[in-house]
C-alpha positions in Angstrom: -17.7 4.4 8.8 -14.1 4.9 9.8 -11.4 4.6 7.1 -8.9 1.8 7.4 -5.5 3.2 8.4 -2.3 2.8 6.5 1.1 3.9 8.0 3.3 5.6 5.4 7.1 5.5 5.8 7.7 9.0 4.4 8.4 12.5 5.7 8.1 14.0 2.2 5.2 16.4 2.2 4.6 16.0 -1.6 4.5 12.2 -1.3 2.2 12.3 1.7 -0.2 14.6 -0.1 -0.2 12.4 -3.2 -0.7 9.2 -1.2 -3.6 10.9 0.7 -5.2 12.0 -2.5 -4.8 8.7 -4.3 -5.6 6.5 -1.3 -8.7 8.5 -0.6 -10.5 5.5 0.9 -7.8 5.0 3.5 -6.5 7.2 6.3 -2.8 7.7 5.5 -0.7 8.2 8.7 2.9 9.4 8.2 5.0 7.4 10.6 6.2 10.5 12.3 2.7 11.0 13.5 3.1 7.9 15.6 6.0 9.5 17.4 8.7 7.5 15.5 11.8 9.6 15.1 13.9 7.3 12.8 15.3 7.9 9.4 15.9 4.5 7.8 19.2 4.5 5.8 18.4 4.1 2.1 21.4 2.0 1.3 19.8 -0.2 -1.3 21.0 -0.4 -4.9 17.4 -0.3 -6.3 14.2 1.5 -5.7 12.7 -1.7 -4.4 15.6 -2.3 -2.0 15.2 1.2 -0.5 11.4 0.9 -0.2 11.7 -2.4 1.6 14.3 -1.0 4.0 12.0 1.9 4.9 8.8 -0.2 5.2 10.4 -3.0 7.2 12.3 -0.7 9.6 9.1 1.3 10.4 6.9 -1.8 10.6 9.2 -3.4 13.1 9.0 -0.3 15.3 5.3 0.2 15.2 4.2 -3.4 14.7 1.7 -2.3 12.0 1.5 -2.8 8.2 3.6 -0.1 6.6 3.7 1.3 3.1 6.9 2.8 1.7 8.0 3.9 -1.7 11.2 4.8 -3.3 11.1 6.6 -6.5 13.0 8.8 -8.8 13.8 10.2 -12.2 15.8 8.0 -14.6 17.2 9.8 -17.6 18.3 7.6 -20.6 21.2 9.8 -21.7 22.6 9.8 -18.1 22.6 6.0 -17.9 19.5 6.0 -15.7 20.8 8.7 -13.3 19.8 10.3 -11.0 17.9 7.1 -10.2 18.0 6.0 -6.6 20.0 9.2 -5.8 17.2 11.5 -7.2 16.4 13.2 -3.9 20.1 13.8 -3.1 21.5 14.2 -6.6 22.9 17.7 -6.1 23.0 17.5 -2.3 21.2 20.9 -2.3 17.4 20.2 -2.8 14.9 20.2 -5.6 15.9 23.4 -7.4 19.6 22.5 -7.6 18.7 18.9 -8.6 16.7 20.2 -11.5 19.5 22.6 -12.5 22.0 19.8 -12.4 20.0 17.5 -14.7 19.4 20.4 -17.1 23.1 21.2 -17.1 24.1 17.6 -17.7 21.7 17.4 -20.6 22.8 20.6 -22.3 23.3 19.9 -26.0 21.9 16.4 -25.6 19.3 15.3 -28.2 18.1 12.2 -26.4 16.1 13.6 -23.5 13.9 10.5 -22.9 13.3 9.8 -19.2 10.9 8.0 -16.9 9.8 8.3 -13.3 9.9 4.9 -11.5 8.2 4.1 -8.2 8.8 0.9 -6.2 6.1 0.5 -3.6 6.3 -2.0 -0.8 3.8 -3.0 1.8 5.5 -4.7 4.7 3.4 -6.5 7.3 4.5 -7.4 10.9 4.3 -11.1 10.0 7.1 -10.6 7.4 4.8 -10.5 4.4 6.2 -8.3 1.6 4.2 -7.1 -1.3 6.1 -5.1 -3.9 5.0 -3.4 -7.1 6.4 -0.9 -9.5 4.9 1.9 -11.5 6.5 3.9 -14.3 5.6 6.9 -16.4 7.5 8.1 -19.5 8.3 11.4 -21.0 11.2 13.7 -21.8 13.2 16.3 -20.0 12.5 19.8 -21.0 15.1 22.5 -21.7 13.9 24.7 -18.9 11.6 24.7 -15.8 7.9 25.0 -16.5 5.3 25.6 -13.9 5.4 25.2 -10.2 3.0 22.4 -9.5 4.1 19.1 -8.0 7.5 18.7 -6.4 11.0 17.4 -7.2 11.6 17.0 -10.9 8.0 17.6 -12.0 8.9 21.0 -13.4 11.3 19.6 -16.0 9.4 16.4 -16.9 7.1 16.5 -19.9 4.6 13.6 -19.6 3.8 11.6 -22.8 0.5 10.6 -21.1 -1.0 14.0 -20.7 1.1 16.0 -23.2 2.2 18.6 -20.7 4.8 19.2 -18.1 4.0 17.8 -14.6 4.9 21.2 -13.3 1.9 22.6 -15.2 -0.5 19.6 -14.5 -3.2 19.7 -11.9 -2.9 17.2 -9.1 -5.8 15.3 -10.6 -4.1 15.1 -14.0 -0.8 13.9 -12.5 -2.4 11.5 -10.1 -4.0 9.7 -13.1 -0.8 8.8 -14.8 2.2 9.2 -12.4 4.6 6.5 -11.5 3.3 6.6 -7.9 -0.4 6.5 -9.0 0.4 3.4 -11.2 2.2 1.6 -8.4 -0.6 2.5 -5.9 -3.3 1.1 -8.3 -1.3 -2.1 -8.4 -0.9 -2.4 -4.6 -4.5 -1.6 -3.9 -5.3 -5.1 -5.4 -3.6 -6.6 -2.4 -5.3 -4.5 0.3 
C-alpha cells in the first residue's frame, strides 16, 4: 500500500531527516523535489508566523497540502534569543551560532532554555492547522557530541538527561520540540 504524501516546506537536511523518521507512515516530499525554486521570506515575528508564510507560499505554488515548521532555541538569560533568528543568529552557520550563544552566556548562571517548534499544515482551500511543541533544558558550557544539527550540541535535555548532541536520533525524536509538534498535528491528518 502506497504511503500518503506530504509536501514539506524545508530545504534543511536535518529537518527533512527528522520529519521522514517521525512521519514514518507518510512519504515526506521536500518542496524542492517538486521543482519549486522559491525561498519564502521568513519575515514573521513569531515561529507560527514564519511557518505559515512558508506553508502558504509553497501550497499556493503546488496546490497541495504543505507542512512547514519554524523552530529555534530560546534562551531565558538572552530574553528568548536567538528565537526566530536561530538559523541566522551569527550569520555564519551552526558552528558560529553555537559559539555566539556560548560567548553570550559566559559567566551566566541562568542557562535555562527551550527549543520551540511551530508546525503549520496549510491546505489549498485555505485551511490552516497550527500546533506548537517545546522541549526544555539548559545550555552547556561547551559543545558535546556531534549528533543532530543546529544547537543540539550545546543543549542538555531535561527529558533524556543528556545533550542532544550525544543522543541517538531515536532518543531525540521521542522528546524533541519537533516530535511533540508532529505528534499533535498527526491528530488532524
